[in-house]
C-alpha positions in Angstrom: 119.4 -57.7 -71.4 116.0 -58.7 -70.5 113.7 -60.0 -72.0 110.6 -58.0 -73.3 107.1 -59.9 -72.9 104.4 -59.6 -75.6 102.6 -57.5 -72.9 105.4 -54.8 -73.7 106.3 -55.4 -77.1 102.8 -54.6 -78.2 102.5 -51.8 -75.4 105.9 -50.5 -77.7 104.4 -51.5 -81.2 101.1 -48.9 -79.9 103.0 -46.2 -78.6 105.6 -46.3 -81.5 101.7 -46.5 -83.7 100.8 -43.6 -81.5 103.5 -41.6 -82.1 103.5 -41.8 -86.1 100.4 -41.4 -86.2 99.9 -37.6 -84.2 103.1 -36.3 -86.3 100.7 -37.9 -89.8 98.2 -35.9 -88.3 100.5 -32.8 -87.6 101.5 -32.8 -90.7 97.9 -33.2 -93.1 96.5 -30.4 -91.1 99.6 -28.3 -91.8 100.2 -28.9 -95.2 97.0 -28.5 -96.0 97.0 -30.8 -99.9 93.9 -32.1 -101.4 92.0 -34.9 -99.0 93.8 -33.7 -95.5 90.8 -33.7 -93.8 90.2 -37.6 -94.2 93.4 -38.4 -93.3 93.2 -36.1 -90.5 90.0 -38.1 -89.7 90.9 -41.8 -89.7 94.6 -40.7 -87.7 92.3 -39.7 -84.6 90.2 -42.1 -85.1 93.1 -44.1 -84.5 94.6 -42.9 -81.5 91.3 -43.7 -80.3 91.4 -47.2 -80.9 94.4 -48.0 -81.4 94.7 -48.0 -77.4 91.3 -49.5 -77.4 92.4 -52.3 -79.3 95.7 -52.8 -77.5 93.8 -52.7 -74.0 91.8 -55.8 -75.8 94.7 -57.7 -76.7 96.5 -57.3 -73.5 93.2 -58.5 -71.8 92.6 -61.6 -74.4 96.8 -62.9 -73.9 96.0 -63.1 -70.2 92.8 -64.9 -70.9 94.3 -67.8 -72.8 97.5 -67.7 -70.8 95.2 -68.9 -67.4 93.2 -71.3 -69.6 97.0 -73.0 -70.4 98.4 -72.9 -67.4 95.0 -74.3 -65.5 95.3 -76.7 -68.3 98.5 -77.3 -67.4 97.8 -77.7 -63.7 94.9 -80.2 -64.3 97.2 -83.2 -66.6 
């Protein structure tokens, strides 16, 4: 079995969190318990925020990795 890269692990974690958010959103919309509006809104915001945060993480990870490789080449 091939070793998973940090990018793949982060992407799988994001997919899992998104699925949980979708289920929570669906349950909160259907159940109609007290305070469901706030939970529904938070789930929708998370649906937008998680992929953006994942993209930022991947970009930062790539830059840090490039800097480490450039530092090793200079030695």
